[in-house]
SESERO-633651 format. One line per 3 residues: number of its first residue (from 1); their letters; for each residue x, y, z of C-alpha. Coordinates in steps of 0.25 Angstrom, whole numbers, plus 5000, padded with zeros to 4 digits. Each point is the difference from the previous one (the first is absolute). Layout:
BEGIN
NUM> a> X/Y/Z | ...
//
This chain:
BEGIN
1> mtl> 5438/5544/5499 | 5011/5010/5003 | 4997/5015/4997
4> tnr> 5008/5005/4990 | 4999/5014/4991 | 4997/5001/4986
7> qgh> 5013/4994/4996 | 4999/4988/5005 | 5010/5005/5012
10> pir> 4996/4993/5013 | 4997/5010/5011 | 5008/4998/5014
13> dnq> 4994/5015/5007 | 4986/5004/4996 | 5000/5008/5011
16> nvr> 5012/5009/5001 | 5006/5009/4990 | 5016/5002/4999
19> tvg> 5005/5011/5007 | 5014/5006/5005 | 4997/4995/5015
22> srg> 4987/4995/5005 | 4994/5014/5001 | 5009/5007/4988
25> pmt> 4995/5003/4985 | 4997/4993/4990 | 5007/4996/4988
28> len> 4998/5000/4986 | 5003/4986/4997 | 4987/4995/5009
31> yhf> 4995/4993/4986 | 4990/4991/5006 | 4993/5012/5008
34> iek> 5003/5009/4986 | 4993/4988/4993 | 4990/4998/5011
37> ish> 4997/5014/5001 | 4999/5005/4985 | 4991/4990/4998
40> fdr> 4992/5002/5010 | 5000/5015/4996 | 4991/4995/4986
43> eri> 4992/4991/5005 | 4987/5009/4997 | 4997/5009/4989
46> per> 4996/5010/5001 | 4995/4999/5014 | 5009/5003/5012
49> vvh> 5005/4986/5005 | 4997/5007/5015 | 4993/5013/5002
52> arg> 4992/4998/4989 | 4989/5007/5007 | 5002/5014/5002
55> aga> 4994/5015/5002 | 5009/5014/4999 | 5001/5014/5003
58> hgy> 5008/5013/4996 | 5007/5009/5011 | 5012/5006/5006
61> fea> 5009/4998/5012 | 5003/5011/5009 | 5015/4999/5007
64> ygk> 5002/5006/5015 | 5013/5004/4997 | 5003/4989/5012
67> vgd> 5002/4987/5005 | 4993/5001/5014 | 5004/5011/5006
70> gpv> 5014/5001/4994 | 5006/5004/4985 | 4996/4989/4990
73> stf> 5013/5004/4994 | 5008/4990/5011 | 4995/4989/4994
76> tra> 4998/5002/4986 | 5003/5010/4988 | 4986/4996/4992
79> klf> 4997/5014/4994 | 4985/4998/5003 | 4999/4998/5015
82> qea> 5010/5013/5003 | 4991/5012/5001 | 4989/5002/5007
85> gkr> 4987/5001/4992 | 5005/4995/4988 | 4991/4993/4991
88> tpv> 5003/4987/4992 | 4988/4996/4990 | 4998/4986/5002
91> fvr> 4989/4988/4994 | 4997/4990/5009 | 4992/4985/4997
94> fst> 4997/4991/5012 | 4995/4986/4997 | 4997/4986/5003
97> vvh> 5010/4990/5000 | 4996/4985/4996 | 4989/5001/4991
100> ggh> 4995/5004/4987 | 4996/5014/4992 | 4987/4998/5004
103> spe> 4999/4994/5014 | 4992/5005/5012 | 5009/5010/5007
106> tlr> 4996/4994/5014 | 5007/4987/4998 | 5010/4997/5012
109> dpr> 5014/5005/4993 | 5011/5010/5001 | 4998/5014/4995
112> gfa> 5008/5005/4990 | 5006/5015/5004 | 5009/5005/4987
115> vkf> 5002/5014/5000 | 5008/5007/4987 | 5007/5014/5003
118> yte> 5003/5009/4989 | 5013/5005/5006 | 5007/5012/4994
121> dgn> 5012/4989/4999 | 4990/4989/4992 | 4991/4991/5006
124> wdl> 4999/4991/5014 | 4991/4990/5001 | 5000/4996/5015
127> vgn> 4991/4986/4998 | 4993/4993/5012 | 4988/4994/5008
130> nlk> 4991/5005/5011 | 5007/4990/5008 | 5013/5002/5004
133> iff> 5007/4987/5000 | 4999/4988/4990 | 4999/4984/4998
136> ird> 5015/4999/4996 | 5014/5005/5001 | 5006/4994/4986
139> plk> 4994/5002/4987 | 5003/4987/4995 | 4989/4995/5008
142> fpd> 4989/5011/4994 | 4995/4992/4987 | 4997/4989/5009
145> mvh> 4994/5007/5010 | 4991/5007/4990 | 4997/4988/4992
148> afk> 4995/4993/5014 | 4991/5013/5000 | 4994/4999/4987
151> pdp> 4989/4991/4997 | 5002/4987/4996 | 5006/4997/4987
154> vtn> 4991/4989/4998 | 4987/5004/5006 | 5003/5016/5000
157> vnd> 4994/5001/5013 | 5007/5006/5013 | 5004/4991/5009
160> per> 5006/5001/5012 | 5004/4987/5004 | 5011/5004/4987
163> mfd> 5004/5013/5007 | 5002/4993/5016 | 5007/4990/4993
166> fls> 5010/5010/4996 | 4999/5007/5012 | 5000/4989/5009
169> qsp> 5015/4996/4993 | 5004/5017/5002 | 5001/5003/5014
172> eat> 5004/5014/4999 | 4986/5002/4994 | 4995/4998/5014
175> hmv> 5000/5015/5003 | 4994/5004/4986 | 4988/4990/5002
178> tfl> 4997/5005/5015 | 4997/5014/4992 | 4994/4995/4989
181> fsp> 4989/4992/5008 | 4997/5009/5009 | 4991/5012/4998
184> wgi> 5013/5008/4994 | 4998/4990/4987 | 4989/5008/4995
187> pan> 5001/5013/4999 | 4987/5010/5002 | 5004/5006/4988
190> yrq> 5011/5007/4993 | 4999/5012/5006 | 5002/4997/5014
193> mqg> 5011/4990/5000 | 5013/4999/5003 | 5013/5001/4989
196> sgv> 5013/4995/5002 | 5012/4998/4991 | 5003/4985/5007
199> nty> 5013/5000/4994 | 5012/5006/5009 | 5006/5011/4991
202> kwv> 5012/5011/5001 | 5001/5015/5002 | 5015/5006/4995
205> nqa> 5002/5013/5005 | 5011/5010/4994 | 5013/4992/5006
208> gqg> 4995/4987/4994 | 4996/4995/5013 | 4988/4990/5001
211> vlv> 4990/4996/5009 | 4989/4989/4999 | 4987/5004/5001
214> kyh> 4984/4996/4999 | 4989/5010/4994 | 4986/4998/5006
217> wep> 4988/5008/4995 | 4990/5005/5011 | 4986/5005/4997
220> mrt> 4996/5013/5004 | 4986/5005/5003 | 4995/4986/5000
223> eik> 5001/4988/5010 | 5006/4988/4995 | 4989/4989/4997
226> nlr> 5000/4987/4997 | 4987/4989/4998 | 4996/4987/5007
229> qqd> 4997/4988/4991 | 4986/5001/5000 | 4999/5016/4998
232> adr> 5008/4998/4987 | 4992/4990/4996 | 4988/5009/5000
235> iqa> 5006/5010/4993 | 5006/4991/4989 | 4985/4995/4997
238> mny> 4998/5014/4997 | 5011/5006/4994 | 5013/4993/4993
241> sha> 5005/5013/4999 | 4998/5008/5012 | 5014/5004/5005
244> tqd> 5003/5007/4986 | 4986/5007/5000 | 5004/5005/5013
247> lye> 5013/5006/4997 | 4994/5006/4985 | 4988/5007/5008
250> aie> 5007/5005/5012 | 5008/5008/4991 | 4990/5005/4992
253> rge> 4995/5004/5012 | 5011/5009/5003 | 5002/4990/5011
256> ype> 5015/4998/4997 | 5008/4989/5005 | 5011/5000/5009
259> wel> 5013/4992/5005 | 5011/5006/5009 | 5013/4994/4993
262> cvq> 5009/4994/5014 | 5012/4995/4999 | 5008/4991/5010
265> ims> 5016/5001/5000 | 5011/4990/5004 | 5015/5001/5000
268> dge> 5004/4991/4988 | 5006/4988/5005 | 4996/4986/5004
271> hpe> 4997/5006/5016 | 5001/4988/5009 | 4993/5004/5011
274> ldf> 4986/4997/4993 | 4994/4986/4998 | 4998/5002/4985
277> dpl> 5006/5004/4988 | 4996/5015/4997 | 5001/4995/4985
280> dpt> 4989/4991/5001 | 4987/5003/4996 | 4993/4991/5009
283> klw> 5004/5008/5011 | 4994/5013/5006 | 5010/5010/5006
286> ptd> 4996/5002/5014 | 4993/5015/5003 | 5007/5002/5012
289> kfp> 5015/4997/4993 | 4997/5007/4988 | 4988/5011/5000
292> flp> 4991/5004/4990 | 5007/5013/4993 | 4991/5010/4993
295> vgk> 5006/5005/4987 | 4988/5006/4992 | 4985/4996/4995
298> mvl> 4993/4996/4989 | 4985/5005/4994 | 4994/4993/4989
301> nrn> 4991/5010/4993 | 4998/4997/4986 | 4993/4987/4993
304> pen> 5005/4994/4988 | 4994/5005/4987 | 5001/4987/4994
307> yfa> 5000/4987/5009 | 5008/4991/4989 | 5010/5011/4996
310> eve> 5004/5004/5015 | 4996/4991/5009 | 5002/4985/4992
313> qaa> 5013/5006/4992 | 5006/5004/5011 | 5014/4995/5003
316> fgt> 5009/4998/5012 | 5013/4994/5006 | 5007/5000/5011
319> gvl> 5013/5004/4994 | 4995/5013/4996 | 5007/5008/5009
322> vdg> 5006/5015/5000 | 5013/5005/5005 | 5001/4998/5016
325> ldf> 4991/4990/5000 | 5007/4984/4998 | 4997/4986/5001
328> sdd> 5005/4993/5013 | 5003/4983/4998 | 4986/4995/5003
331> kll> 5000/4989/4991 | 4985/5001/4997 | 5002/5014/4996
334> qgr> 5010/4997/4991 | 4994/4989/4995 | 4987/5008/4998
337> tfs> 5008/5011/4993 | 5003/4992/4988 | 4986/4994/4998
340> ysd> 4992/5013/5003 | 5004/5008/4986 | 5004/4987/4993
343> tqr> 4985/4996/5001 | 4996/5015/4996 | 5010/4997/4987
346> hrv> 4990/4988/4998 | 4987/5005/5004 | 5001/5015/4996
349> gtn> 5011/4999/4989 | 5011/5003/4999 | 4999/5015/4998
352> ylq> 4990/4999/5012 | 5008/5013/5006 | 4996/5009/4988
355> lpv> 4985/5000/5005 | 4995/5013/5007 | 4997/4991/5013
358> nap> 5013/4995/5002 | 5010/5010/4992 | 5008/5009/5009
361> kkh> 4995/5014/5001 | 5015/5005/4996 | 5007/5000/4987
364> vat> 5007/4987/4997 | 5011/4996/4992 | 5004/4987/4997
367> nqr> 5008/4991/4988 | 4988/4989/5001 | 4994/5000/4987
370> dgq> 4988/4992/4992 | 4993/4989/5006 | 4984/4997/5000
373> may> 4991/5011/5000 | 5012/5011/5000 | 4995/5015/4996
376> fvd> 5009/5009/5003 | 5016/4999/5002 | 5005/5002/5013
379> agp> 5009/5013/4995 | 5008/5011/5009 | 4998/5014/4996
382> gqn> 5013/5002/4988 | 5003/4986/5001 | 5006/4992/4986
385> phv> 4988/4993/4993 | 5010/4992/4995 | 5008/4996/5013
388> nye> 4992/4989/5008 | 5011/4997/5010 | 5009/5005/5010
391> psv> 5012/5002/5001 | 4999/5010/4990 | 5008/5013/4995
394> igg> 4992/5004/4988 | 4986/5005/5008 | 4996/4988/5008
397> lke> 4995/4999/5014 | 5010/5003/5013 | 4999/4994/5013
400> mqr> 4997/5010/5011 | 5009/5004/5010 | 4996/4993/5014
403> sgk> 4991/5008/5009 | 5008/4994/5014 | 5009/4989/5003
406> ehq> 4997/4986/4996 | 4994/4990/5011 | 5010/4988/4999
409> phy> 4996/4989/5010 | 5011/4990/5003 | 4999/4985/4998
412> dad> 5008/4988/5004 | 4993/4987/4999 | 4998/4986/4994
415> lmq> 4992/5000/4988 | 4988/4989/5004 | 4985/4996/5001
418> rki> 4997/5001/5016 | 4989/5007/5007 | 5003/5010/5009
421> era> 5006/4996/5015 | 4989/5005/5008 | 4988/4997/4993
424> ndf> 4992/5000/5014 | 4987/4996/4993 | 4990/5000/5010
427> aqa> 5003/5011/5012 | 4993/5012/4993 | 4988/4991/4995
430> get> 4997/4997/5015 | 5002/5016/5002 | 4990/5003/4991
433> yrs> 4991/4990/5004 | 5001/5005/5015 | 4998/5014/4995
436> fea> 4988/4997/4991 | 4986/5004/5008 | 4992/4987/5005
439> wer> 4990/5003/4989 | 5011/5001/4990 | 5006/4984/5005
442> del> 4986/4995/5000 | 4999/5003/4986 | 5013/4997/4996
445> ien> 4997/4987/5006 | 4988/4999/4993 | 5006/5005/4988
448> lvn> 5011/4989/5001 | 4991/4986/5004 | 4990/5003/4989
451> nlk> 5013/5000/4990 | 5007/4989/5008 | 4990/4989/5000
454> icr> 4999/4996/4986 | 5014/4999/5002 | 5008/4987/5000
457> pei> 5003/4993/5015 | 5015/5004/4997 | 4998/5015/4995
460> rrq> 4993/5001/5013 | 5009/4996/5010 | 5012/5007/4993
463> mid> 4992/5013/5002 | 4995/4998/5012 | 5013/4997/5005
466> yft> 5006/5014/4994 | 4988/5007/5008 | 5005/4993/5012
469> kad> 5013/5005/4998 | 4997/5013/4999 | 4991/5000/5012
472> pdy> 4994/4988/5009 | 4986/5006/5000 | 4999/5003/4985
475> grr> 5004/4984/4997 | 4990/4996/5010 | 4988/5007/4994
478> vtd> 5002/4996/4985 | 5002/4985/5005 | 4988/5001/5009
481> gla> 4991/5007/4988 | 5005/4989/4991 | 4996/4988/5011
484> daq> 4988/4996/4992 | 5004/5005/4986 | 5000/4986/4992
487> res> 5008/5001/4985 | 4999/4989/4991 | 5010/4998/4989
490> geh> 4993/5006/4985 | 4987/5003/5007 | 5003/5017/4998
493> tgs> 5002/5009/4988 | 5002/5014/5006 | 4997/5005/5014
496> aka> 4990/4994/5010 | 4990/5012/4999 | 5003/5000/4984
499> dqa> 4996/4984/5002 | 4988/5004/5006 | 4996/5010/4990
502> vrn> 5000/4990/4988 | 4991/4992/5009 | 4992/5012/5003
505> aqr> 4998/5002/4985 | 4996/4986/4997 | 4989/5000/5011
508> ege> 4994/5014/4999 | 5000/5002/4986 | 4985/5003/4995
511> par> 4996/4991/4989 | 4996/5005/4987 | 4994/4995/4986
514> py> 5008/4999/4987 | 4995/5011/4991
//
């Protein structure tokens, strides 16, 4: 059966959005992507489709006034970074990605790390994860990826075979799989984990010159800690909400979590000297060539007064940038930029930005009106209430003067659907595998084997091929671990551990008389 869209149109390419050149910006007439991602954004009411399980806190960001040892104004005119000691209020939401709002915080899953900066120029949302890379590089694949990771639509049970079925056809995910099934896939808590913007962004200076940047949050005053699977299982048996509890109680004790914000900077361009594309979110930028440069620190010092009003209704979007910050042509970033804000309008409501946790801490003046749950008008001081349009000469709102030269990247390429040329899907996965300590490699192999052993042979073979291309020892150890694992079609519903739990409950349940 041929894949079609909801209009019945056959889909020729479900892997790549249309872009100007293989690495250029997306265009608005990506109808298949818009239809697919818009429907995906509306699949759950009212829980988030992803990042449903979360915790949050208030705090501040304090700028160093420099980037590394140099003036930050060389690279960006964003006001929040310019003055040493300048503090900007923030709200942070941590989360797990795939599982539901009441799922255990010990599950193997990336952690969301979303920061809302309430700057003098309006809000800036830095929406990322604890891991510094992602499974895919093209947003057209995102709904399929999440569907594969979510419970089976028939049984409503999480099935690793569905996940690895998708991953076995997505070689670019090999690097992320290597991180996720290692101890890095289960952070010990939210306070002792890293954060990353994941995607490539841009900084723009006063002259309109742009550079590529990646953002990284590094914990201060504490070490990074991850959990082995057996330790996570033991914690889960005692507490489903250990990370939320840990964050709340630490702040109540006055042990305020801190992170240093570091950036990696690269000149804007294709960088043919690298064996990967710097816009590829499945790749790390090597720190020996692009070192971490500190620009400030974040302190979380106040818990929410109400979980629903602040944490659950907090709404973030990758398109929420301020002057001096800009987008790169990272396809995944551009897809997220549409999807995130579209999700918030659906999930929280048309006027979600009037809620206190989401509203900028400056005066807002727009010509947007009405919609569900509008409870005030975003009018400017002295604005003529009869004028809700622009331009106008009778008391309407006016455009502001530009604060610096506009950043104008140049494009000259054909419009196409094609993946980037330097995919190089396996080299960094191998480097990551070899960089792990011996116990981390042992944990990685054991976790992969325990999940792959219920998968069909063709899925196993493809995953082993990817691991072998990353590193021969990596592939050999997974092969050896699966040597005695037998799998017959239809013999499982969930994971091997989940199947065992079902049998244990049947066997170990205590008989009781009816009453």
